C-alpha positions as CSV (number, residue, x, y, z in Angstrom):
1,M,-35.1,111.3,15.7
2,S,-32.7,109.6,19.0
3,R,-29.2,109.9,18.6
4,S,-28.9,106.3,17.9
5,E,-31.9,106.0,14.8
6,R,-29.9,109.0,12.9
7,P,-28.6,107.1,9.5
8,G,-24.9,106.9,9.7
9,T,-24.3,107.5,13.6
10,L,-22.6,105.4,16.1
11,Q,-22.4,105.7,19.7
12,L,-18.7,104.6,20.6
13,D,-19.3,104.9,24.3
14,E,-21.3,106.2,26.9
15,R,-20.8,110.0,26.0
16,V,-19.3,109.2,22.2
17,Y,-21.1,109.3,18.6
18,R,-19.2,109.2,15.8
19,T,-21.5,109.6,12.6
20,D,-20.6,109.4,8.7
21,L,-22.0,111.8,6.4
22,P,-23.3,110.9,3.5
23,D,-20.7,113.1,0.8
24,G,-18.0,111.4,3.7
25,L,-17.8,114.4,6.2
26,V,-17.0,112.1,9.6
27,V,-18.4,113.9,12.6
28,L,-17.5,113.3,16.2
29,S,-18.5,114.4,19.9
30,E,-17.5,113.6,23.3
31,D,-20.1,115.5,26.0
32,V,-17.6,115.6,29.2
33,P,-19.2,116.2,32.6
34,G,-18.5,119.0,34.4
35,V,-17.6,120.9,32.3
36,R,-19.1,124.6,30.6
37,S,-16.6,125.0,27.2
38,V,-16.0,122.9,23.8
39,A,-12.9,122.5,22.2
40,A,-14.2,121.9,18.9
41,G,-12.0,121.3,15.6
42,I,-11.9,120.7,11.9
43,W,-9.2,118.9,10.2
44,V,-8.2,118.4,6.4
45,R,-6.8,115.0,5.8
46,W,-3.4,116.8,3.5
47,G,-0.9,118.1,4.7
48,A,3.2,118.5,4.3
49,S,3.8,115.4,2.7
50,H,0.7,115.6,-0.4
51,D,2.5,119.2,-1.5
52,P,3.5,118.9,-4.8
53,A,7.6,119.3,-4.9
54,E,7.5,122.6,-6.7
55,V,5.3,124.5,-4.5
56,M,6.7,122.8,-0.7
57,G,5.0,124.0,1.6
58,I,1.0,125.3,0.3
59,S,-0.5,122.9,2.4
60,H,1.0,125.2,5.3
61,L,0.5,128.8,3.1
62,I,-3.2,127.7,3.2
63,E,-3.8,127.5,6.4
64,H,-2.8,131.0,6.8
65,M,-4.9,132.0,3.7
66,V,-7.7,131.0,5.1
67,F,-7.5,133.2,8.1
68,K,-6.8,136.7,5.7
69,G,-10.7,136.6,5.0
70,T,-14.1,134.5,3.6
71,E,-17.0,135.6,1.7
72,K,-18.7,136.6,5.3
73,R,-15.6,137.7,7.2
74,S,-12.9,140.2,6.9
75,A,-9.3,138.9,8.9
76,R,-10.5,141.2,11.7
77,Q,-13.7,139.6,12.0
78,I,-12.3,136.0,12.4
79,A,-10.4,137.1,14.8
80,L,-12.3,139.3,16.5
81,E,-15.8,137.0,16.3
82,I,-13.8,134.3,18.4
83,E,-12.0,136.4,20.8
84,G,-15.3,138.5,21.5
85,I,-16.7,136.2,22.9
86,G,-13.8,134.9,25.1
87,G,-12.6,132.0,22.9
88,T,-9.6,131.2,21.3
89,L,-9.2,129.8,17.8
90,D,-5.7,128.2,16.0
91,A,-4.5,126.0,13.3
92,Y,-1.7,124.0,13.0
93,T,0.0,121.8,9.7
94,T,1.9,118.7,10.0
95,R,3.3,116.1,7.6
96,E,-0.6,114.3,7.1
97,H,-3.3,116.8,7.7
98,T,-4.1,120.2,8.7
99,A,-6.1,121.8,11.5
100,Y,-8.3,124.3,13.4
101,Y,-9.7,124.0,16.5
102,A,-11.3,126.6,18.9
103,R,-12.1,126.5,22.7
104,V,-15.3,128.6,23.7
105,L,-18.0,128.4,25.8
106,E,-20.2,126.0,25.6
107,E,-23.3,128.7,24.2
108,H,-20.6,129.8,21.7
109,L,-20.6,126.5,20.4
110,P,-22.7,127.9,16.8
111,I,-20.5,130.6,16.6
112,A,-17.4,129.1,16.6
113,L,-18.3,125.9,14.4
114,D,-19.8,128.6,11.8
115,V,-16.2,130.3,11.9
116,L,-14.2,127.4,11.9
117,A,-16.8,125.9,8.7
118,D,-16.1,129.6,7.2
119,L,-12.1,129.1,7.0
120,V,-12.6,125.8,6.0
121,S,-14.9,126.1,3.0
122,A,-15.0,130.2,1.9
123,P,-11.6,131.6,1.7
124,L,-11.0,134.4,-1.1
125,F,-7.1,133.6,-1.7
126,R,-6.6,137.2,-2.9
127,D,-3.5,138.4,-4.2
128,Q,-3.0,141.4,-2.1
129,D,-3.9,139.4,1.3
130,L,-0.8,136.8,-0.4
131,A,1.7,138.9,-0.9
132,V,1.5,139.9,2.7
133,E,1.3,136.5,3.6
134,K,3.9,134.9,2.0
135,Q,6.1,137.5,3.9
136,V,5.1,135.9,7.3
137,V,5.7,132.8,6.2
138,L,9.3,133.8,5.4
139,E,9.7,135.0,8.4
140,E,8.6,131.5,9.7
141,I,11.2,130.3,7.6
142,A,13.7,132.8,8.9
143,G,12.8,132.6,12.6
144,V,13.5,128.4,11.9
145,E,16.9,129.1,10.6
146,D,18.1,131.1,13.3
147,T,16.6,128.6,16.0
148,P,19.2,125.8,16.2
149,E,17.0,123.5,18.4
150,D,14.3,123.4,15.8
151,L,16.6,123.6,12.6
152,V,18.2,120.7,13.6
153,F,15.7,118.7,13.1
154,E,14.7,119.9,10.0
155,L,18.6,119.0,8.7
156,H,17.8,115.7,10.9
157,A,14.5,114.7,8.8
158,R,16.0,115.4,5.2
159,A,19.2,113.3,6.2
160,L,17.4,110.4,7.3
161,W,14.4,110.1,4.2
162,G,16.4,112.0,2.2
163,D,14.1,112.6,-1.4
164,H,11.1,111.6,0.5
165,A,8.2,114.0,1.4
166,Y,8.4,113.1,5.0
167,G,11.9,115.1,4.7
168,N,10.2,118.1,3.2
169,P,10.3,121.2,5.7
170,V,6.8,121.4,6.4
171,L,6.9,125.4,5.8
172,G,8.6,124.8,2.3
173,T,11.8,126.4,1.2
174,A,11.7,130.2,0.5
175,E,12.1,129.9,-3.2
176,T,9.0,127.3,-3.4
177,V,6.9,129.8,-1.0
178,K,7.9,132.6,-3.5
179,A,6.5,130.6,-6.5
180,I,3.3,129.7,-5.1
181,G,0.2,131.9,-6.8
182,C,-3.3,132.3,-5.9
183,A,-4.7,129.8,-8.6
184,D,-2.2,127.4,-7.2
185,L,-3.4,127.9,-3.9
186,Q,-7.3,127.4,-5.8
187,R,-6.2,124.1,-6.9
188,F,-5.1,122.6,-3.7
189,W,-8.5,123.7,-2.2
190,Q,-10.3,122.7,-3.9
191,A,-8.8,119.3,-4.4
192,A,-7.9,119.0,-0.4
193,Y,-11.0,121.0,1.3
194,R,-13.4,119.0,0.5
195,P,-16.3,117.8,3.2
196,S,-14.9,114.3,2.0
197,G,-11.9,114.5,3.1
198,L,-12.8,116.5,6.6
199,V,-13.6,115.6,10.2
200,I,-15.2,117.1,12.6
201,A,-14.8,116.6,16.7
202,V,-16.1,118.4,19.5
203,A,-15.5,118.0,22.8
204,G,-17.0,119.4,26.2
205,K,-20.4,120.1,27.0
206,V,-22.6,118.6,23.6
207,R,-25.2,116.9,22.4
208,H,-24.5,115.5,19.3
209,E,-27.7,115.9,17.5
210,E,-27.7,118.9,17.7
211,L,-23.9,119.3,16.8
212,L,-25.4,117.4,13.4
213,D,-27.2,120.3,12.8
214,L,-25.2,123.0,12.8
215,V,-22.7,121.3,11.1
216,M,-25.6,120.8,8.0
217,R,-25.9,124.5,8.5
218,A,-22.6,125.3,8.4
219,L,-20.8,122.9,5.7
220,P,-22.4,123.1,2.1
221,K,-23.1,119.6,0.7
222,D,-21.0,118.2,-1.6
223,S,-21.2,114.5,-3.2
224,G,-17.4,114.5,-4.2
225,S,-15.3,112.5,-3.2
226,D,-11.0,113.6,-3.6
227,D,-9.0,111.2,-1.2
228,A,-5.7,112.6,0.1
229,P,-3.1,111.1,-2.4
230,E,-1.0,108.2,-0.5
231,V,2.3,108.8,1.1
232,P,4.9,106.1,-0.8
233,E,6.7,104.2,1.4
234,P,9.9,105.5,2.1
235,T,13.4,103.6,1.2
236,A,15.5,104.0,4.3
237,E,18.6,106.3,3.7
238,S,21.7,104.6,4.9
239,P,22.9,105.7,8.8
240,G,25.2,108.4,8.5
241,D,26.5,111.1,10.2
242,V,26.6,114.4,8.9
243,G,27.4,117.9,10.3
244,Y,26.7,121.4,9.6
245,S,29.1,124.4,11.1
246,R,27.1,127.3,12.8
247,E,28.6,129.6,15.4
248,S,25.9,129.1,18.3
249,A,27.0,128.8,22.2
250,Q,25.6,125.2,22.1
251,A,25.7,122.0,19.9
252,H,22.7,120.3,18.7
253,I,22.5,116.6,18.3
254,C,19.5,115.1,16.9
255,L,20.0,111.1,16.8
256,G,17.2,108.4,15.1
257,S,16.6,105.9,12.9
258,P,13.2,104.9,10.8
259,I,10.8,103.0,12.2
260,F,6.7,101.8,11.6
261,A,4.0,103.2,10.4
262,H,1.1,104.6,12.9
263,N,-1.3,101.5,12.3
264,D,1.3,98.8,13.9
265,K,0.5,97.5,16.3
266,R,4.2,97.7,17.9
267,R,3.7,101.5,18.7
268,Y,2.7,100.9,22.4
269,A,5.8,99.3,23.4
270,A,7.5,101.4,21.0
271,N,6.4,104.7,23.1
272,L,6.7,102.9,26.6
273,L,10.8,102.2,25.1
274,S,10.9,105.9,24.1
275,M,9.4,107.1,27.5
276,S,11.5,104.7,29.0
277,L,14.6,106.4,27.2
278,G,14.3,109.6,27.3
279,G,10.6,110.4,28.5
280,G,11.4,112.7,31.9
281,M,13.1,113.0,34.8
282,S,13.3,109.3,35.7
283,S,14.3,108.3,32.1
284,R,17.6,106.9,31.7
285,L,19.1,109.4,29.2
286,F,18.2,112.8,31.6
287,Q,19.5,110.5,34.8
288,R,22.7,109.5,32.7
289,V,23.7,112.3,30.6
290,R,22.0,115.3,32.8
291,E,21.9,114.8,36.7
292,E,25.0,112.4,36.7
293,L,27.2,114.1,34.2
294,G,25.7,117.3,34.2
295,L,26.6,117.1,30.0
296,A,22.7,119.0,29.3
297,Y,20.0,120.7,30.3
298,A,17.6,120.0,27.1
299,V,18.2,115.6,26.3
300,Y,15.2,113.6,24.9
301,T,13.8,111.1,22.7
302,F,11.0,111.6,20.2
303,Q,8.8,109.8,18.4
304,S,6.2,110.3,14.9
305,F,4.3,108.1,13.5
306,Y,3.1,108.7,10.2
307,S,0.8,106.9,7.5
308,S,3.8,104.9,5.9
309,A,7.0,105.3,8.3
310,G,8.0,106.7,11.6
311,V,11.2,108.4,13.2
312,S,12.2,107.6,16.9
313,G,14.9,109.4,18.5
314,V,17.3,111.3,20.9
315,Y,18.2,115.3,21.0
316,V,20.8,116.8,23.1
317,A,21.6,120.5,23.3
318,T,25.2,120.9,25.1
319,R,28.2,123.0,24.9
320,P,30.8,122.6,22.1
321,E,33.6,121.4,24.3
322,T,30.8,118.6,25.7
323,A,29.4,117.8,22.4
324,A,31.3,114.4,21.7
325,L,30.9,113.2,25.4
326,A,27.1,114.1,25.3
327,R,26.7,112.4,22.2
328,D,29.1,108.7,23.0
329,E,27.0,108.7,26.3
330,V,23.6,108.9,24.3
331,L,25.0,105.9,22.0
332,N,26.5,104.2,25.1
333,E,22.6,103.8,26.5
334,L,21.3,103.2,23.0
335,A,23.9,100.0,22.8
336,S,23.0,99.3,26.1
337,I,19.0,99.2,25.5
338,A,19.5,97.9,22.4
339,T,21.6,95.1,24.0
340,A,19.4,94.4,27.0
341,G,16.2,95.7,26.6
342,L,14.3,96.6,30.0
343,M,14.5,95.4,33.4
344,D,10.7,94.8,34.5
345,T,11.0,96.4,36.6
346,E,11.6,99.7,34.6
347,L,9.2,98.4,32.4
348,E,6.4,98.0,34.9
349,A,7.1,101.6,35.8
350,V,6.9,103.4,32.4
351,K,3.8,101.4,32.1
352,N,2.0,103.4,35.1
353,Q,3.7,106.8,34.2
354,A,2.2,106.1,30.4
355,K,-0.8,105.2,32.0
356,G,-0.9,108.7,34.0
357,Q,-0.3,110.9,31.7
358,I,-3.3,109.4,29.6
359,M,-5.3,109.7,32.4
360,L,-4.5,113.3,32.7
361,S,-4.3,114.8,29.9
362,L,-8.3,113.9,29.4
363,E,-9.0,115.8,32.0
364,S,-8.6,118.5,29.5
365,T,-10.9,119.4,26.4
366,S,-8.4,120.0,23.8
367,S,-7.0,116.6,24.6
368,R,-10.1,115.0,24.2
369,L,-10.7,116.9,21.1
370,H,-6.8,115.6,19.4
371,R,-7.7,112.0,20.8
372,L,-11.5,111.8,18.6
373,A,-9.9,113.3,15.6
374,A,-7.4,110.5,15.6
375,M,-9.6,108.0,14.9
376,P,-10.9,108.8,11.2
377,I,-7.2,110.5,10.8
378,Y,-5.3,106.7,11.2
379,D,-8.0,105.1,10.5
380,E,-8.4,103.6,13.8
381,P,-11.3,102.3,16.6
382,F,-12.4,104.1,19.2
383,R,-10.6,103.0,22.8
384,T,-12.0,103.2,26.5
385,L,-9.6,104.2,28.6
386,D,-9.9,100.7,30.3
387,E,-8.8,99.6,26.9
388,L,-5.8,101.6,26.4
389,S,-4.6,100.8,29.9
390,S,-5.1,96.7,28.7
391,L,-2.9,97.5,25.2
392,I,-0.3,99.3,27.7
393,D,-0.2,96.6,30.3
394,A,0.4,93.8,27.6
395,V,3.6,94.5,26.4
396,S,5.9,92.6,27.2
397,V,10.1,92.4,27.9
398,E,9.9,90.1,25.2
399,E,8.4,92.7,22.4
400,V,10.4,95.5,24.0
401,A,13.7,93.7,23.6
402,E,13.0,92.9,20.2
403,L,12.2,96.7,19.2
404,S,15.5,97.6,21.4
405,R,17.8,95.1,18.8
406,T,16.2,96.4,16.2
407,Y,15.8,100.1,16.0
408,Y,17.8,101.8,19.0
409,A,21.3,99.6,18.1
410,P,24.1,102.7,17.7
411,E,24.6,101.8,14.2
412,R,21.4,102.5,13.2
413,Q,21.2,105.7,13.9
414,T,21.2,108.5,11.1
415,I,23.7,111.6,13.3
416,V,23.0,115.3,12.4
417,R,25.0,118.0,14.4
418,L,24.5,121.6,14.2
419,G,27.1,124.3,15.8
420,P,30.9,125.3,16.4
421,D,33.1,123.2,13.8
422,A,31.0,120.8,13.5
423,E,31.6,120.1,10.0
424,K,35.0,118.7,11.5
425,G,33.3,116.0,13.1
426,L,33.2,115.2,16.7
427,A,36.1,113.0,17.7
428,A,35.5,110.3,20.3
429,A,35.5,111.9,23.9
430,T,36.3,109.9,27.8
431,L,34.7,111.4,30.6
432,Q,37.9,112.5,33.0
């Protein structure tokens, strides 16, 4: 049976295929000419935002625990089986999904896919392993506490989203992690890690029909369907300015405001606006705060889009004595862009920057892998590079100006400061 005749298979582009299997499992592939490797991954449609409050961090802990052993492999065998063929194996947990992925030579795709499928479908969850891995996660949490440039983002999320799940740390807290037992892991895994909640994607030297055969052999069939619970739309907290005192050589400042969800068509304009403000060496913030004033080594914008909302903001790190000035300069740039938006020349330049970055990223099979998986994860259609370029080119100065007024005004920002004497606030400062 040919690819196009396989039930549930769609050809999305010349070398891109998608199959929706009867049990809800989605399989995607992109055959990339001229490469000898494949990047393969399995995505789970559950993440930290789906964690019950009493076991916050359980999605991330499961991600750790599946590597401790399965019905077929010990923890050491899991690592050796991929590293022994020159490949790499890794995983991560986000607020709304969990991912496991490997990169190997194309002839080793059957091994990689079998290991990945084993991880998600047959973990053991033993008490002795959980006791050890809890300590590892507690060290990870402690590492964030000792890394102010990471901690300030967690503090900002809590200040921005309040008690909503988007404000919870992906790792959980020391208290909730300690409270999780193997029975909790088993219940959550049974609900979340069913084929109906999985996405499998492979990019590189791959034939879709052969991939489907491998998937059929590697993963058990399942007629059930437990969708991840919907994350409720958050009620935005009132903008504020919060300080957390911490002895350190720098003050870390995070400013940001709520923005729309991932499926909003304005996302392309928002990305361009963020990139122009702080997305590279040519951006406004880099030029003003770093190049002209020398107030920071690190200053940049960030954006995250979730299923129910998003966040757009700025991070800057500076010495305590220049913290007030750096904050004020960031706010000045926000005020300027909120008032006037971007000039035609700025918008044109950042469009070219964005299109160039997309093209360059797709020289990597790993980037293509994540692009494939994002389609079903975010319920988006496949778009060719020409279609993406057209969407970027279609963004107008007027659209950017409207977004600037709506989301970038200084009075909309939630500001979190972490550093020496941060609780005392930052007095207004001017450059002498």
